[in-house]
N, CA, C and O atoms as CSV, one atom per row, in Angstrom:
chain,resi,resn,atom,element,x,y,z
A,1,MET,N,N,81.819,135.686,117.569
A,1,MET,CA,C,82.867,135.747,116.551
A,1,MET,C,C,82.219,135.703,115.171
A,1,MET,O,O,81.316,134.905,114.921
A,2,LYS,N,N,82.692,136.568,114.285
A,2,LYS,CA,C,82.173,136.623,112.922
A,2,LYS,C,C,83.324,136.518,111.939
A,2,LYS,O,O,84.451,136.919,112.230
A,3,LEU,N,N,83.016,135.966,110.756
A,3,LEU,CA,C,84.063,135.779,109.747
A,3,LEU,C,C,84.695,137.089,109.321
A,3,LEU,O,O,85.885,137.125,109.010
A,4,ASN,N,N,83.924,138.164,109.300
A,4,ASN,CA,C,84.478,139.434,108.850
A,4,ASN,C,C,85.368,140.104,109.891
A,4,ASN,O,O,86.036,141.094,109.593
A,5,THR,N,N,85.381,139.568,111.110
A,5,THR,CA,C,86.246,140.150,112.145
A,5,THR,C,C,87.544,139.354,112.330
A,5,THR,O,O,88.420,139.775,113.085
A,6,LEU,N,N,87.675,138.205,111.646
A,6,LEU,CA,C,88.891,137.393,111.788
A,6,LEU,C,C,90.080,138.077,111.136
A,6,LEU,O,O,89.965,138.666,110.061
A,7,SER,N,N,91.224,137.989,111.803
A,7,SER,CA,C,92.452,138.508,111.230
A,7,SER,C,C,93.614,137.695,111.785
A,7,SER,O,O,93.494,137.114,112.863
A,8,PRO,N,N,94.739,137.642,111.071
A,8,PRO,CA,C,95.881,136.867,111.556
A,8,PRO,C,C,96.433,137.444,112.853
A,8,PRO,O,O,96.237,138.622,113.153
A,9,ALA,N,N,97.134,136.593,113.629
A,9,ALA,CA,C,97.741,137.035,114.884
A,9,ALA,C,C,98.770,138.120,114.605
A,9,ALA,O,O,99.393,138.131,113.544
A,10,LYS,N,N,98.948,139.024,115.547
A,10,LYS,CA,C,99.861,140.141,115.366
A,10,LYS,C,C,101.286,139.620,115.215
A,10,LYS,O,O,101.752,138.825,116.032
A,11,GLY,N,N,101.973,140.068,114.172
A,11,GLY,CA,C,103.354,139.663,113.936
A,11,GLY,C,C,103.497,138.383,113.117
A,11,GLY,O,O,104.616,138.000,112.776
A,12,SER,N,N,102.378,137.708,112.791
A,12,SER,CA,C,102.492,136.444,112.054
A,12,SER,C,C,102.605,136.655,110.545
A,12,SER,O,O,103.136,135.798,109.840
A,13,VAL,N,N,102.115,137.777,110.051
A,13,VAL,CA,C,102.186,138.049,108.618
A,13,VAL,C,C,103.221,139.135,108.378
A,13,VAL,O,O,103.119,140.237,108.917
A,14,LYS,N,N,104.228,138.812,107.555
A,14,LYS,CA,C,105.288,139.775,107.275
A,14,LYS,C,C,105.245,140.157,105.815
A,14,LYS,O,O,104.847,139.349,104.976
A,15,ASP,N,N,105.652,141.391,105.490
A,15,ASP,CA,C,105.744,141.830,104.109
A,15,ASP,C,C,107.028,141.275,103.498
A,15,ASP,O,O,108.034,141.122,104.190
A,16,ASN,N,N,106.987,140.975,102.203
A,16,ASN,CA,C,108.192,140.524,101.510
A,16,ASN,C,C,109.187,141.675,101.426
A,16,ASN,O,O,108.800,142.843,101.400
A,17,LYS,N,N,110.503,141.326,101.383
A,17,LYS,CA,C,111.527,142.348,101.166
A,17,LYS,C,C,111.369,142.867,99.748
A,17,LYS,O,O,111.346,142.081,98.801
A,18,ARG,N,N,111.260,144.172,99.589
A,18,ARG,CA,C,111.158,144.752,98.239
A,18,ARG,C,C,112.559,145.068,97.745
A,18,ARG,O,O,113.121,146.121,98.042
A,19,LEU,N,N,113.112,144.128,96.980
A,19,LEU,CA,C,114.491,144.246,96.534
A,19,LEU,C,C,114.569,145.018,95.229
A,19,LEU,O,O,113.664,144.950,94.397
A,20,GLY,N,N,115.672,145.761,95.057
A,20,GLY,CA,C,115.945,146.434,93.797
A,20,GLY,C,C,114.948,147.519,93.471
A,20,GLY,O,O,114.551,147.666,92.315
A,21,ARG,N,N,114.532,148.290,94.474
A,21,ARG,CA,C,113.564,149.363,94.239
A,21,ARG,C,C,114.198,150.724,94.539
A,21,ARG,O,O,113.540,151.624,95.060
A,22,GLY,N,N,115.464,150.857,94.207
A,22,GLY,CA,C,116.138,152.143,94.367
A,22,GLY,C,C,116.955,152.238,95.638
A,22,GLY,O,O,116.780,151.450,96.568
A,23,GLN,N,N,117.864,153.226,95.668
A,23,GLN,CA,C,118.759,153.387,96.812
A,23,GLN,C,C,118.012,153.775,98.076
A,23,GLN,O,O,118.427,153.423,99.180
A,24,GLY,N,N,116.918,154.496,97.919
A,24,GLY,CA,C,116.181,154.972,99.088
A,24,GLY,C,C,115.573,153.847,99.901
A,24,GLY,O,O,115.308,154.025,101.090
A,25,SER,N,N,115.346,152.696,99.294
A,25,SER,CA,C,114.733,151.571,100.017
A,25,SER,C,C,115.726,150.899,100.951
A,25,SER,O,O,115.336,150.151,101.847
A,26,GLY,N,N,117.041,151.173,100.737
A,26,GLY,CA,C,118.057,150.494,101.541
A,26,GLY,C,C,118.417,149.139,100.951
A,26,GLY,O,O,119.378,148.513,101.398
A,27,ARG,N,N,117.657,148.666,99.943
A,27,ARG,CA,C,117.940,147.383,99.305
A,27,ARG,C,C,118.020,147.548,97.791
A,27,ARG,O,O,117.597,146.660,97.051
A,28,GLY,N,N,118.545,148.650,97.332
A,28,GLY,CA,C,118.743,148.870,95.900
A,28,GLY,C,C,120.114,148.362,95.513
A,28,GLY,O,O,120.638,147.459,96.165
A,29,GLY,N,N,120.701,148.909,94.485
A,29,GLY,CA,C,122.071,148.542,94.103
A,29,GLY,C,C,122.185,147.081,93.753
A,29,GLY,O,O,121.643,146.636,92.741
A,30,THR,N,N,122.891,146.322,94.590
A,30,THR,CA,C,123.119,144.910,94.299
A,30,THR,C,C,121.947,144.036,94.755
A,30,THR,O,O,121.936,142.834,94.488
A,31,SER,N,N,120.968,144.621,95.434
A,31,SER,CA,C,119.762,143.904,95.880
A,31,SER,C,C,120.092,142.641,96.672
A,31,SER,O,O,119.534,141.580,96.392
A,32,THR,N,N,120.972,142.734,97.637
A,32,THR,CA,C,121.376,141.663,98.572
A,32,THR,C,C,122.073,140.486,97.902
A,32,THR,O,O,122.210,139.426,98.512
A,33,ARG,N,N,122.526,140.656,96.630
A,33,ARG,CA,C,123.163,139.534,95.930
A,33,ARG,C,C,124.688,139.611,95.976
A,33,ARG,O,O,125.349,138.727,95.433
A,34,GLY,N,N,125.259,140.614,96.591
A,34,GLY,CA,C,126.710,140.763,96.600
A,34,GLY,C,C,127.187,141.340,95.281
A,34,GLY,O,O,126.369,141.790,94.479
A,35,HIS,N,N,128.502,141.340,95.033
A,35,HIS,CA,C,129.061,141.935,93.824
A,35,HIS,C,C,129.506,140.871,92.836
A,35,HIS,O,O,130.189,139.920,93.218
A,36,LYS,N,N,129.133,141.016,91.586
A,36,LYS,CA,C,129.578,140.183,90.460
A,36,LYS,C,C,129.371,138.680,90.698
A,36,LYS,O,O,128.787,138.281,91.705
A,37,GLY,N,N,129.849,137.861,89.772
A,37,GLY,CA,C,129.747,136.407,89.903
A,37,GLY,C,C,128.414,135.883,89.404
A,37,GLY,O,O,127.447,136.630,89.257
A,38,ALA,N,N,128.384,134.586,89.148
A,38,ALA,CA,C,127.193,133.958,88.562
A,38,ALA,C,C,125.960,134.132,89.440
A,38,ALA,O,O,124.858,134.337,88.931
A,39,LYS,N,N,126.141,134.051,90.759
A,39,LYS,CA,C,124.978,134.120,91.649
A,39,LYS,C,C,124.319,135.488,91.679
A,39,LYS,O,O,123.186,135.619,92.141
A,40,SER,N,N,125.017,136.513,91.189
A,40,SER,CA,C,124.414,137.844,91.182
A,40,SER,C,C,123.584,138.082,89.925
A,40,SER,O,O,122.791,139.021,89.864
A,41,ARG,N,N,123.772,137.220,88.917
A,41,ARG,CA,C,123.081,137.424,87.643
A,41,ARG,C,C,121.662,136.867,87.687
A,41,ARG,O,O,121.339,135.985,88.483
A,42,SER,N,N,120.822,137.416,86.799
A,42,SER,CA,C,119.468,136.869,86.724
A,42,SER,C,C,119.525,135.545,85.979
A,42,SER,O,O,120.381,135.350,85.116
A,43,GLY,N,N,118.617,134.640,86.310
A,43,GLY,CA,C,118.552,133.345,85.643
A,43,GLY,C,C,119.581,132.361,86.134
A,43,GLY,O,O,119.761,131.313,85.514
A,44,TYR,N,N,120.277,132.658,87.244
A,44,TYR,CA,C,121.305,131.746,87.753
A,44,TYR,C,C,120.658,130.484,88.298
A,44,TYR,O,O,119.671,130.544,89.031
A,45,LYS,N,N,121.226,129.343,87.931
A,45,LYS,CA,C,120.794,128.072,88.509
A,45,LYS,C,C,122.006,127.166,88.515
A,45,LYS,O,O,122.616,126.948,87.468
A,46,SER,N,N,122.376,126.622,89.695
A,46,SER,CA,C,123.535,125.733,89.747
A,46,SER,C,C,123.109,124.324,89.365
A,46,SER,O,O,121.939,123.963,89.493
A,47,LYS,N,N,124.069,123.527,88.894
A,47,LYS,CA,C,123.787,122.140,88.548
A,47,LYS,C,C,123.515,121.351,89.822
A,47,LYS,O,O,124.042,121.669,90.888
A,48,LEU,N,N,122.703,120.340,89.699
A,48,LEU,CA,C,122.404,119.468,90.829
A,48,LEU,C,C,123.695,118.817,91.321
A,48,LEU,O,O,124.416,118.212,90.528
A,49,GLY,N,N,123.998,118.928,92.598
A,49,GLY,CA,C,125.206,118.323,93.148
A,49,GLY,C,C,126.451,119.176,92.977
A,49,GLY,O,O,127.545,118.731,93.325
A,50,PHE,N,N,126.316,120.420,92.438
A,50,PHE,CA,C,127.485,121.292,92.250
A,50,PHE,C,C,127.944,121.808,93.601
A,50,PHE,O,O,127.132,122.285,94.394
A,51,GLU,N,N,129.251,121.714,93.870
A,51,GLU,CA,C,129.792,122.116,95.161
A,51,GLU,C,C,130.829,123.226,95.005
A,51,GLU,O,O,131.856,123.228,95.683
A,52,GLY,N,N,130.553,124.160,94.112
A,52,GLY,CA,C,131.438,125.307,93.946
A,52,GLY,C,C,132.766,124.971,93.305
A,52,GLY,O,O,133.747,125.675,93.547
A,53,GLY,N,N,132.841,123.943,92.512
A,53,GLY,CA,C,134.078,123.544,91.854
A,53,GLY,C,C,134.824,122.454,92.593
A,53,GLY,O,O,135.679,121.783,92.015
A,54,GLN,N,N,134.504,122.267,93.888
A,54,GLN,CA,C,135.084,121.156,94.642
A,54,GLN,C,C,134.577,119.847,94.031
A,54,GLN,O,O,133.472,119.805,93.491
A,55,MET,N,N,135.376,118.782,94.112
A,55,MET,CA,C,134.963,117.492,93.560
A,55,MET,C,C,133.692,117.041,94.293
A,55,MET,O,O,133.726,116.852,95.509
A,56,PRO,N,N,132.575,116.865,93.577
A,56,PRO,CA,C,131.313,116.531,94.238
A,56,PRO,C,C,131.321,115.155,94.889
A,56,PRO,O,O,132.077,114.270,94.488
A,57,ILE,N,N,130.476,114.985,95.893
A,57,ILE,CA,C,130.488,113.755,96.690
A,57,ILE,C,C,130.216,112.519,95.849
A,57,ILE,O,O,130.771,111.453,96.114
A,58,GLN,N,N,129.348,112.658,94.816
A,58,GLN,CA,C,129.049,111.470,94.011
A,58,GLN,C,C,130.239,111.038,93.157
A,58,GLN,O,O,130.249,109.926,92.630
A,59,ARG,N,N,131.241,111.906,93.015
A,59,ARG,CA,C,132.466,111.506,92.306
A,59,ARG,C,C,133.606,111.163,93.265
A,59,ARG,O,O,134.547,110.465,92.886
A,60,ARG,N,N,133.524,111.650,94.510
A,60,ARG,CA,C,134.557,111.339,95.502
A,60,ARG,C,C,134.401,109.916,96.038
A,60,ARG,O,O,135.384,109.221,96.296
A,61,VAL,N,N,133.127,109.495,96.202
A,61,VAL,CA,C,132.851,108.193,96.787
A,61,VAL,C,C,133.008,107.127,95.703
A,61,VAL,O,O,132.496,107.304,94.598
A,62,PRO,N,N,133.703,106.024,95.992
A,62,PRO,CA,C,133.930,105.013,94.952
A,62,PRO,C,C,132.656,104.239,94.608
A,62,PRO,O,O,131.699,104.204,95.381
A,63,LYS,N,N,132.676,103.619,93.422
A,63,LYS,CA,C,131.558,102.755,93.036
A,63,LYS,C,C,131.570,101.537,93.938
A,63,LYS,O,O,132.616,101.171,94.474
A,64,PHE,N,N,130.412,100.900,94.111
A,64,PHE,CA,C,130.316,99.814,95.085
A,64,PHE,C,C,129.343,98.757,94.591
A,64,PHE,O,O,128.263,99.089,94.103
A,65,GLY,N,N,129.714,97.484,94.713
A,65,GLY,CA,C,128.817,96.380,94.412
A,65,GLY,C,C,128.575,96.193,92.929
A,65,GLY,O,O,129.224,96.829,92.098
A,66,PHE,N,N,127.631,95.311,92.599
A,66,PHE,CA,C,127.274,95.098,91.213
A,66,PHE,C,C,125.827,94.636,91.133
A,66,PHE,O,O,125.253,94.175,92.120
A,67,LYS,N,N,125.242,94.767,89.939
A,67,LYS,CA,C,123.875,94.305,89.689
A,67,LYS,C,C,123.971,93.062,88.819
A,67,LYS,O,O,124.577,93.097,87.748
A,68,ASN,N,N,123.387,91.983,89.264
A,68,ASN,CA,C,123.382,90.749,88.497
A,68,ASN,C,C,122.345,90.866,87.388
A,68,ASN,O,O,121.149,90.956,87.664
A,69,ILE,N,N,122.792,90.866,86.138
A,69,ILE,CA,C,121.865,91.047,85.019
A,69,ILE,C,C,120.987,89.817,84.794
A,69,ILE,O,O,119.980,89.898,84.091
A,70,ASN,N,N,121.357,88.689,85.377
A,70,ASN,CA,C,120.582,87.454,85.209
A,70,ASN,C,C,119.609,87.199,86.351
A,70,ASN,O,O,118.949,86.160,86.376
A,71,ARG,N,N,119.506,88.131,87.299
A,71,ARG,CA,C,118.627,87.947,88.451
A,71,ARG,C,C,117.166,87.856,88.004
A,71,ARG,O,O,116.723,88.602,87.130
A,72,VAL,N,N,116.437,86.937,88.613
A,72,VAL,CA,C,115.017,86.775,88.310
A,72,VAL,C,C,114.233,87.193,89.551
A,72,VAL,O,O,114.325,86.548,90.596
A,73,GLU,N,N,113.462,88.275,89.433
A,73,GLU,CA,C,112.671,88.779,90.555
A,73,GLU,C,C,111.406,87.951,90.716
A,73,GLU,O,O,110.738,87.630,89.733
A,74,SER,N,N,111.079,87.608,91.950
A,74,SER,CA,C,109.835,86.886,92.227
A,74,SER,C,C,108.974,87.703,93.166
A,74,SER,O,O,109.485,88.411,94.034
A,75,LYS,N,N,107.655,87.603,92.989
A,75,LYS,CA,C,106.714,88.260,93.894
A,75,LYS,C,C,106.401,87.241,94.985
A,75,LYS,O,O,105.846,86.180,94.703
A,76,GLY,N,N,106.753,87.558,96.228
A,76,GLY,CA,C,106.549,86.631,97.339
A,76,GLY,C,C,105.135,86.708,97.894
A,76,GLY,O,O,104.635,87.793,98.192
A,77,ILE,N,N,104.494,85.556,98.032
A,77,ILE,CA,C,103.164,85.461,98.647
A,77,ILE,C,C,103.292,84.499,99.813
A,77,ILE,O,O,103.721,83.359,99.631
A,78,ASN,N,N,102.925,84.944,101.014
A,78,ASN,CA,C,103.067,84.121,102.202
A,78,ASN,C,C,101.872,83.188,102.393
A,78,ASN,O,O,100.799,83.400,101.830
A,79,LEU,N,N,102.092,82.137,103.213
A,79,LEU,CA,C,101.035,81.156,103.471
A,79,LEU,C,C,99.822,81.785,104.147
A,79,LEU,O,O,98.689,81.401,103.859
A,80,TYR,N,N,100.048,82.756,105.050
A,80,TYR,CA,C,98.902,83.372,105.731
A,80,TYR,C,C,98.008,84.132,104.754
A,80,TYR,O,O,96.797,84.216,104.960
A,81,THR,N,N,98.596,84.686,103.690
A,81,THR,CA,C,97.815,85.374,102.651
A,81,THR,C,C,96.967,84.361,101.885
A,81,THR,O,O,95.799,84.615,101.593
A,82,ILE,N,N,97.558,83.221,101.564
A,82,ILE,CA,C,96.839,82.174,100.837
A,82,ILE,C,C,95.703,81.612,101.682
A,82,ILE,O,O,94.608,81.367,101.174
A,83,GLN,N,N,95.965,81.405,102.982
A,83,GLN,CA,C,94.925,80.881,103.874
A,83,GLN,C,C,93.771,81.872,104.007
A,83,GLN,O,O,92.605,81.477,103.999
A,84,ALA,N,N,94.095,83.157,104.128
A,84,ALA,CA,C,93.052,84.195,104.231
A,84,ALA,C,C,92.227,84.243,102.953
A,84,ALA,O,O,91.008,84.408,103.006
A,85,LEU,N,N,92.882,84.101,101.806
A,85,LEU,CA,C,92.206,84.105,100.503
A,85,LEU,C,C,91.279,82.900,100.375
A,85,LEU,O,O,90.153,83.020,99.890
A,86,ALA,N,N,91.764,81.733,100.817
A,86,ALA,CA,C,90.963,80.515,100.751
A,86,ALA,C,C,89.741,80.608,101.666
A,86,ALA,O,O,88.649,80.187,101.285
A,87,ASP,N,N,89.919,81.156,102.866
A,87,ASP,CA,C,88.804,81.303,103.812
A,87,ASP,C,C,87.768,82.297,103.298
A,87,ASP,O,O,86.564,82.060,103.384
A,88,GLU,N,N,88.251,83.402,102.767
A,88,GLU,CA,C,87.379,84.481,102.301
A,88,GLU,C,C,86.539,84.059,101.095
A,88,GLU,O,O,85.342,84.339,101.043
A,89,SER,N,N,87.169,83.384,100.121
A,89,SER,CA,C,86.473,83.037,98.872
A,89,SER,C,C,86.073,81.567,98.784
A,89,SER,O,O,85.574,81.133,97.746
A,90,LYS,N,N,86.281,80.792,99.851
A,90,LYS,CA,C,85.944,79.366,99.890
A,90,LYS,C,C,86.589,78.615,98.717
A,90,LYS,O,O,85.916,77.896,97.978
A,91,LEU,N,N,87.905,78.799,98.564
A,91,LEU,CA,C,88.634,78.187,97.454
A,91,LEU,C,C,89.339,76.906,97.901
A,91,LEU,O,O,89.728,76.769,99.061
A,92,THR,N,N,89.496,75.977,96.967
A,92,THR,CA,C,90.304,74.778,97.227
A,92,THR,C,C,91.537,74.765,96.343
A,92,THR,O,O,92.455,73.973,96.554
A,93,GLU,N,N,91.553,75.654,95.343
A,93,GLU,CA,C,92.693,75.745,94.432
A,93,GLU,C,C,93.164,77.191,94.330
A,93,GLU,O,O,92.363,78.104,94.128
A,94,ILE,N,N,94.477,77.388,94.472
A,94,ILE,CA,C,95.074,78.721,94.333
A,94,ILE,C,C,96.045,78.662,93.158
A,94,ILE,O,O,96.965,77.844,93.149
A,95,ASN,N,N,95.838,79.540,92.158
A,95,ASN,CA,C,96.735,79.587,91.015
A,95,ASN,C,C,97.011,81.042,90.651
A,95,ASN,O,O,96.367,81.943,91.190
A,96,PRO,N,N,97.959,81.286,89.744
A,96,PRO,CA,C,98.306,82.671,89.397
A,96,PRO,C,C,97.128,83.502,88.889
A,96,PRO,O,O,97.074,84.711,89.116
A,97,GLN,N,N,96.183,82.854,88.200
A,97,GLN,CA,C,95.008,83.572,87.679
A,97,GLN,C,C,94.167,84.144,88.821
A,97,GLN,O,O,93.710,85.285,88.744
A,98,ILE,N,N,93.963,83.363,89.869
A,98,ILE,CA,C,93.176,83.820,91.033
A,98,ILE,C,C,93.911,84.947,91.753
A,98,ILE,O,O,93.299,85.940,92.149
A,99,LEU,N,N,95.239,84.789,91.925
A,99,LEU,CA,C,96.034,85.829,92.588
A,99,LEU,C,C,96.013,87.135,91.792
A,99,LEU,O,O,96.022,88.223,92.368
A,100,LEU,N,N,95.986,87.015,90.450
A,100,LEU,CA,C,95.906,88.195,89.581
A,100,LEU,C,C,94.553,88.881,89.730
A,100,LEU,O,O,94.489,90.108,89.808
A,101,GLU,N,N,93.470,88.103,89.771
A,101,GLU,CA,C,92.120,88.661,89.921
A,101,GLU,C,C,91.951,89.379,91.260
A,101,GLU,O,O,91.248,90.387,91.345
A,102,LYS,N,N,92.594,88.858,92.299
A,102,LYS,CA,C,92.502,89.468,93.632
A,102,LYS,C,C,93.443,90.655,93.800
A,102,LYS,O,O,93.419,91.331,94.829
A,103,GLY,N,N,94.283,90.911,92.774
A,103,GLY,CA,C,95.179,92.073,92.810
A,103,GLY,C,C,96.440,91.871,93.625
A,103,GLY,O,O,97.095,92.846,93.994
A,104,LEU,N,N,96.798,90.619,93.918
A,104,LEU,CA,C,97.995,90.354,94.716
A,104,LEU,C,C,99.267,90.329,93.869
A,104,LEU,O,O,100.358,90.574,94.382
A,105,VAL,N,N,99.131,90.035,92.581
A,105,VAL,CA,C,100.292,89.992,91.686
A,105,VAL,C,C,99.959,90.690,90.379
A,105,VAL,O,O,98.790,90.919,90.069
A,106,GLY,N,N,100.996,91.029,89.610
A,106,GLY,CA,C,100.809,91.582,88.273
A,106,GLY,C,C,100.756,90.442,87.262
A,106,GLY,O,O,101.076,89.300,87.592
A,107,LYS,N,N,100.350,90.754,86.026
A,107,LYS,CA,C,100.158,89.678,85.047
A,107,LYS,C,C,101.464,89.045,84.583
A,107,LYS,O,O,101.455,87.905,84.119
A,108,ASN,N,N,102.592,89.757,84.695
A,108,ASN,CA,C,103.874,89.186,84.272
A,108,ASN,C,C,104.758,88.785,85.452
A,108,ASN,O,O,105.917,88.418,85.257
A,109,ASP,N,N,104.223,88.850,86.676
A,109,ASP,CA,C,105.021,88.520,87.857
A,109,ASP,C,C,105.281,87.020,87.959
A,109,ASP,O,O,104.432,86.195,87.622
A,110,ARG,N,N,106.485,86.692,88.438
A,110,ARG,CA,C,106.837,85.319,88.767
A,110,ARG,C,C,106.474,85.145,90.231
A,110,ARG,O,O,106.874,85.969,91.054
A,111,ILE,N,N,105.735,84.112,90.586
A,111,ILE,CA,C,105.189,83.975,91.942
A,111,ILE,C,C,105.969,82.926,92.726
A,111,ILE,O,O,106.196,81.813,92.250
A,112,LYS,N,N,106.375,83.305,93.944
A,112,LYS,CA,C,107.024,82.359,94.842
A,112,LYS,C,C,106.226,82.311,96.131
A,112,LYS,O,O,105.931,83.350,96.721
A,113,ILE,N,N,105.878,81.124,96.568
A,113,ILE,CA,C,105.122,80.939,97.808
A,113,ILE,C,C,106.121,80.808,98.949
A,113,ILE,O,O,107.013,79.960,98.924
A,114,LEU,N,N,105.952,81.666,99.950
A,114,LEU,CA,C,106.867,81.710,101.096
A,114,LEU,C,C,106.201,81.117,102.329
A,114,LEU,O,O,104.975,81.062,102.419
A,115,GLY,N,N,107.024,80.673,103.282
A,115,GLY,CA,C,106.517,79.862,104.393
A,115,GLY,C,C,106.057,80.572,105.641
A,115,GLY,O,O,105.897,79.918,106.671
A,116,SER,N,N,105.833,81.880,105.613
A,116,SER,CA,C,105.394,82.590,106.815
A,116,SER,C,C,103.895,82.382,107.024
A,116,SER,O,O,103.107,82.610,106.107
A,117,GLY,N,N,103.502,81.956,108.205
A,117,GLY,CA,C,102.093,81.660,108.490
A,117,GLY,C,C,101.859,80.167,108.432
A,117,GLY,O,O,102.799,79.377,108.340
A,118,GLU,N,N,100.574,79.784,108.487
A,118,GLU,CA,C,100.264,78.349,108.427
A,118,GLU,C,C,99.038,78.099,107.567
A,118,GLU,O,O,98.192,78.974,107.384
A,119,ILE,N,N,98.963,76.873,107.041
A,119,ILE,CA,C,97.835,76.451,106.203
A,119,ILE,C,C,97.006,75.470,107.029
A,119,ILE,O,O,97.534,74.500,107.571
A,120,LYS,N,N,95.703,75.733,107.119
A,120,LYS,CA,C,94.819,74.860,107.887
A,120,LYS,C,C,93.976,73.977,106.978
A,120,LYS,O,O,93.565,72.887,107.374
A,121,SER,N,N,93.714,74.451,105.744
A,121,SER,CA,C,92.848,73.698,104.851
A,121,SER,C,C,93.642,73.007,103.749
A,121,SER,O,O,94.776,73.379,103.448
A,122,LYS,N,N,93.016,71.988,103.154
A,122,LYS,CA,C,93.642,71.221,102.085
A,122,LYS,C,C,93.529,72.024,100.787
A,122,LYS,O,O,92.430,72.221,100.268
A,123,LEU,N,N,94.659,72.482,100.271
A,123,LEU,CA,C,94.658,73.347,99.099
A,123,LEU,C,C,95.585,72.808,98.007
A,123,LEU,O,O,96.616,72.196,98.290
A,124,THR,N,N,95.192,73.050,96.755
A,124,THR,CA,C,96.070,72.782,95.620
A,124,THR,C,C,96.645,74.129,95.184
A,124,THR,O,O,95.916,74.987,94.687
A,125,VAL,N,N,97.946,74.310,95.372
A,125,VAL,CA,C,98.583,75.593,95.088
A,125,VAL,C,C,99.488,75.453,93.874
A,125,VAL,O,O,100.318,74.547,93.804
A,126,THR,N,N,99.316,76.370,92.910
A,126,THR,CA,C,100.148,76.373,91.704
A,126,THR,C,C,100.917,77.689,91.657
A,126,THR,O,O,100.326,78.765,91.750
A,127,ALA,N,N,102.246,77.596,91.510
A,127,ALA,CA,C,103.081,78.799,91.448
A,127,ALA,C,C,104.376,78.476,90.721
A,127,ALA,O,O,104.632,77.324,90.370
A,128,HIS,N,N,105.194,79.505,90.496
A,128,HIS,CA,C,106.464,79.317,89.791
A,128,HIS,C,C,107.538,78.725,90.698
A,128,HIS,O,O,108.420,78.006,90.228
A,129,ALA,N,N,107.468,79.025,92.012
A,129,ALA,CA,C,108.476,78.517,92.954
A,129,ALA,C,C,107.886,78.443,94.357
A,129,ALA,O,O,106.929,79.147,94.682
A,130,PHE,N,N,108.476,77.573,95.186
A,130,PHE,CA,C,108.045,77.408,96.575
A,130,PHE,C,C,109.270,77.378,97.462
A,130,PHE,O,O,110.300,76.815,97.091
A,131,SER,N,N,109.162,77.989,98.645
A,131,SER,CA,C,110.239,77.827,99.619
A,131,SER,C,C,110.052,76.451,100.248
A,131,SER,O,O,108.957,75.891,100.199
A,132,SER,N,N,111.118,75.901,100.839
A,132,SER,CA,C,111.036,74.549,101.393
A,132,SER,C,C,110.037,74.476,102.547
A,132,SER,O,O,109.333,73.477,102.692
A,133,THR,N,N,109.971,75.537,103.377
A,133,THR,CA,C,109.031,75.527,104.508
A,133,THR,C,C,107.586,75.610,104.024
A,133,THR,O,O,106.695,75.003,104.618
A,134,ALA,N,N,107.351,76.360,102.949
A,134,ALA,CA,C,106.003,76.471,102.391
A,134,ALA,C,C,105.561,75.129,101.817
A,134,ALA,O,O,104.420,74.706,102.001
A,135,LEU,N,N,106.470,74.476,101.128
A,135,LEU,CA,C,106.171,73.180,100.531
A,135,LEU,C,C,105.790,72.158,101.601
A,135,LEU,O,O,104.816,71.422,101.451
A,136,LYS,N,N,106.579,72.123,102.691
A,136,LYS,CA,C,106.301,71.191,103.802
A,136,LYS,C,C,104.958,71.493,104.436
A,136,LYS,O,O,104.193,70.576,104.735
A,137,ALA,N,N,104.659,72.783,104.646
A,137,ALA,CA,C,103.407,73.181,105.305
A,137,ALA,C,C,102.186,72.828,104.462
A,137,ALA,O,O,101.174,72.378,104.998
A,138,ILE,N,N,102.271,73.028,103.154
A,138,ILE,CA,C,101.141,72.728,102.257
A,138,ILE,C,C,100.889,71.212,102.246
A,138,ILE,O,O,99.743,70.767,102.321
A,139,GLU,N,N,101.965,70.429,102.151
A,139,GLU,CA,C,101.824,68.974,102.115
A,139,GLU,C,C,101.418,68.412,103.459
A,139,GLU,O,O,100.729,67.392,103.504
A,140,ALA,N,N,101.820,69.044,104.569
A,140,ALA,CA,C,101.421,68.611,105.903
A,140,ALA,C,C,99.929,68.817,106.134
A,140,ALA,O,O,99.307,68.078,106.897
A,141,ALA,N,N,99.352,69.827,105.470
A,141,ALA,CA,C,97.916,70.099,105.611
A,141,ALA,C,C,97.087,69.227,104.675
A,141,ALA,O,O,95.860,69.325,104.658
A,142,GLY,N,N,97.769,68.352,103.877
A,142,GLY,CA,C,97.052,67.459,102.979
A,142,GLY,C,C,96.884,68.018,101.576
A,142,GLY,O,O,96.222,67.398,100.744
A,143,GLY,N,N,97.454,69.145,101.303
A,143,GLY,CA,C,97.327,69.769,99.988
A,143,GLY,C,C,98.455,69.359,99.068
A,143,GLY,O,O,99.286,68.519,99.410
A,144,SER,N,N,98.469,69.974,97.882
A,144,SER,CA,C,99.547,69.676,96.936
A,144,SER,C,C,100.077,70.979,96.340
A,144,SER,O,O,99.351,71.966,96.219
A,145,ALA,N,N,101.356,70.958,95.971
A,145,ALA,CA,C,102.005,72.132,95.390
A,145,ALA,C,C,102.502,71.766,93.996
A,145,ALA,O,O,103.253,70.806,93.822
A,146,THR,N,N,102.063,72.557,92.993
A,146,THR,CA,C,102.483,72.309,91.617
A,146,THR,C,C,103.354,73.478,91.149
A,146,THR,O,O,102.969,74.641,91.267
A,147,THR,N,N,104.530,73.146,90.616
A,147,THR,CA,C,105.437,74.169,90.111
A,147,THR,C,C,105.196,74.371,88.616
A,147,THR,O,O,105.154,73.409,87.849
A,148,LEU,N,N,105.039,75.623,88.214
A,148,LEU,CA,C,104.834,75.936,86.791
A,148,LEU,C,C,106.144,75.837,86.031
A,148,LEU,O,O,106.174,76.065,84.821
């Protein structure tokens, strides 16, 4: 087999329809666009969500729920992540600065420690919030939790 002998499989490559190339082509005249109307004109583009004048779905369906403007988003960090970080870097203290350096949180993130996983080593953990299970687990391992 040589590169110069390669060719596509028979029937896999089709020629484009040559539209609007005269009556003799069989596709002249209206060029498969039908007669008159916006869709037959050049440059036609419908609006996003336009349903031909029918009331669009985003206006038929009622509004639902609400967004609490006072909600405070927290970045959740689980206990197993903290334990892995402590084992990997031989740390005894975990604070937002260390989590930022490791790329686990952003610089303006509010940090909440969550209780999934377990803590085996004695750690001093500093964060903005703690779940009750995380707090119990940290204190059960002999560590301490400080709220910012």
